[in-house]
C-alpha positions as CSV (number, residue, x, y, z in Angstrom):
1,M,-121.5,76.1,-198.3
2,G,-117.5,76.7,-199.0
3,K,-115.9,79.7,-198.1
4,K,-112.3,81.1,-199.1
5,L,-110.2,82.8,-196.2
6,N,-106.7,84.0,-196.0
7,F,-106.1,82.7,-192.4
8,I,-106.7,80.1,-190.1
9,T,-109.7,80.9,-187.8
10,T,-110.2,79.8,-184.4
11,E,-113.0,77.6,-185.1
12,L,-111.0,76.0,-188.2
13,Q,-107.9,75.7,-186.0
14,E,-110.4,73.6,-183.8
15,F,-111.4,71.6,-186.3
16,I,-108.0,70.6,-187.6
17,E,-107.0,69.5,-183.8
18,N,-109.9,67.0,-183.8
19,Q,-109.3,65.3,-186.9
20,K,-107.2,61.9,-186.9
21,I,-106.1,62.0,-190.4
22,F,-105.0,64.5,-192.9
23,F,-103.8,64.4,-196.6
24,V,-101.1,66.3,-198.1
25,G,-100.6,66.9,-201.9
26,T,-97.5,68.0,-203.6
27,A,-95.8,67.9,-207.2
28,A,-92.5,68.8,-208.9
29,T,-93.1,70.7,-212.1
30,D,-92.9,67.4,-213.9
31,G,-93.4,63.6,-213.0
32,R,-96.1,62.4,-210.6
33,V,-98.4,64.3,-208.1
34,N,-98.3,62.7,-204.7
35,I,-101.1,62.5,-202.1
36,S,-99.9,61.2,-198.8
37,P,-102.4,60.1,-195.9
38,K,-100.9,61.3,-192.4
39,G,-102.1,60.6,-188.9
40,T,-100.9,60.4,-185.2
41,D,-100.5,63.5,-183.7
42,S,-98.1,65.4,-185.9
43,F,-99.7,68.3,-186.9
44,R,-99.7,72.0,-185.4
45,V,-101.3,75.3,-186.2
46,I,-98.4,77.7,-185.0
47,N,-100.5,80.9,-185.9
48,K,-103.2,82.0,-188.4
49,N,-100.8,81.5,-191.2
50,K,-98.5,78.9,-190.6
51,I,-98.6,75.2,-189.9
52,V,-96.1,72.6,-189.3
53,W,-96.2,68.9,-189.5
54,L,-93.7,66.1,-188.3
55,N,-93.0,63.7,-191.3
56,L,-92.5,60.5,-190.1
57,T,-90.2,57.9,-191.8
58,G,-92.1,56.1,-194.4
59,S,-91.3,53.8,-197.3
60,G,-90.5,56.7,-199.8
61,N,-90.1,60.3,-199.1
62,E,-92.0,62.1,-202.1
63,T,-93.1,65.0,-200.4
64,G,-89.6,65.9,-199.4
65,A,-88.5,65.5,-203.1
66,H,-91.3,67.3,-204.5
67,L,-90.8,70.3,-202.0
68,L,-87.2,70.8,-203.3
69,K,-88.5,71.4,-207.1
70,N,-91.7,73.2,-206.2
71,T,-92.6,74.5,-202.8
72,R,-96.4,74.3,-203.6
73,M,-98.3,72.2,-200.8
74,T,-102.0,71.5,-200.1
75,I,-103.3,70.0,-196.9
76,M,-106.9,68.5,-196.8
77,F,-108.7,67.3,-193.7
78,C,-112.3,65.8,-194.2
79,A,-114.8,65.5,-191.3
80,F,-115.8,61.5,-191.0
81,E,-117.4,62.4,-187.8
82,G,-119.6,65.3,-186.7
83,K,-120.7,68.0,-188.9
84,T,-120.0,68.0,-192.6
85,M,-116.9,70.0,-193.7
86,I,-114.1,69.6,-196.0
87,L,-111.1,71.7,-195.4
88,R,-107.8,72.5,-197.7
89,L,-104.7,74.6,-196.5
90,Y,-103.1,75.9,-199.4
91,G,-99.5,77.6,-199.5
92,E,-95.7,77.3,-199.9
93,A,-94.0,75.0,-197.7
94,K,-90.2,74.2,-196.7
95,I,-88.3,71.2,-195.3
96,L,-86.4,71.1,-192.1
97,H,-84.2,68.4,-191.1
98,K,-82.5,67.8,-188.2
99,R,-79.3,69.7,-189.5
100,D,-81.6,72.9,-190.0
101,D,-82.3,75.8,-187.7
102,G,-85.6,75.5,-186.6
103,F,-86.0,71.8,-186.4
104,S,-85.5,71.1,-182.9
105,Q,-88.0,74.5,-181.7
106,F,-90.5,72.8,-183.8
107,L,-89.8,69.1,-182.9
108,S,-90.2,70.2,-179.1
109,L,-94.1,70.9,-179.8
110,F,-94.4,66.9,-180.5
111,T,-94.1,63.6,-178.7
112,E,-90.8,62.5,-179.4
113,N,-90.6,59.7,-182.2
114,V,-87.4,58.1,-183.3
115,G,-88.8,57.8,-186.9
116,A,-88.9,61.7,-187.0
117,R,-86.8,62.7,-190.3
118,Q,-88.5,66.0,-191.4
119,I,-90.6,68.9,-190.3
120,I,-92.7,70.5,-193.1
121,E,-93.2,73.9,-192.6
122,M,-95.9,75.8,-194.5
123,E,-97.0,79.5,-194.8
124,V,-100.8,79.4,-195.7
125,D,-101.9,81.6,-198.2
126,L,-105.6,80.7,-198.8
127,V,-107.8,78.3,-196.6
128,Q,-110.8,76.9,-198.2
129,T,-113.8,75.0,-196.8
130,S,-116.4,73.3,-198.7
131,C,-119.4,71.2,-197.6
132,G,-118.4,67.6,-197.7
133,F,-121.9,66.3,-197.8
134,A,-120.7,63.2,-199.6
135,V,-117.9,62.1,-197.3
136,P,-119.0,59.0,-195.4
137,F,-119.3,58.7,-191.9
138,M,-116.6,56.7,-190.4
139,N,-116.0,56.3,-186.7
140,F,-112.4,56.5,-185.3
141,K,-111.4,53.2,-183.4
142,E,-107.8,53.9,-182.3
143,E,-104.4,54.9,-183.9
144,R,-102.1,52.6,-185.2
145,T,-98.9,52.2,-183.4
146,T,-97.0,49.8,-186.1
147,L,-94.9,52.6,-187.4
148,N,-94.0,54.2,-183.9
149,N,-93.3,50.4,-182.8
150,W,-91.1,49.6,-185.7
151,A,-89.0,53.1,-185.4
152,V,-88.3,52.2,-181.7
153,K,-87.5,48.6,-182.5
154,Q,-84.9,50.0,-185.3
155,G,-83.0,52.7,-183.6
156,E,-81.5,56.0,-184.8
157,D,-78.8,54.1,-186.5
158,I,-80.7,51.8,-188.6
159,I,-83.4,54.4,-189.4
160,E,-80.6,56.5,-190.7
161,E,-79.6,53.5,-192.9
162,Y,-83.2,52.7,-194.1
163,W,-83.3,56.6,-195.3
164,K,-80.0,56.2,-197.1
165,N,-81.5,53.1,-198.8
166,R,-85.4,54.1,-199.2
167,N,-85.7,57.9,-198.6
168,T,-83.0,59.7,-200.8
169,Q,-85.0,59.5,-204.1
170,S,-88.6,60.1,-205.2
171,I,-90.1,57.6,-207.3
172,D,-89.5,60.2,-210.3
173,G,-85.6,59.7,-209.4
174,F,-85.7,63.6,-207.7
175,E,-83.5,63.8,-204.9
176,T,-84.7,64.5,-201.3
177,N,-81.6,65.8,-199.8
178,I,-82.6,63.8,-196.5
179,L,-78.7,62.8,-195.8
180,E,-77.3,65.9,-197.1
181,D,-74.6,67.9,-194.9
């Protein structure tokens, strides 16, 4: 059954590397809780207590806004194929924008993506596994290329304009500071 650990083991890192989707949960002190599914090759384990993920341009920027208000974050992986498991990573996270130290260092860990808007860096303080016995089997077919194709077609200038129009505030009106200098 479930276990609680203070770090990501080698076995759990291998599990993470084999997953095609993960879910991110954040919340400000008030307002709505946000849970976002994330895909593509956008997640890296840096060491046993640090992860980063590449946050791509999307229709909203709830995670970015929430982390400015409250640094708590939970990441969840589910095994939809193979051995059952749910894995949650708990910790404190911060946002790195293109203007921030560390952004380019971590960005180099990922395939180039025009839609890259932020990198989320999280210090993991609790790792929890649970059985996942009720999670259904689902077969992975392929990655969706829609978001990446859209970003390439738009180009950096149009994407920055999109951020200005769609990514500067959360649905609760919290600032994301995505374009702040």
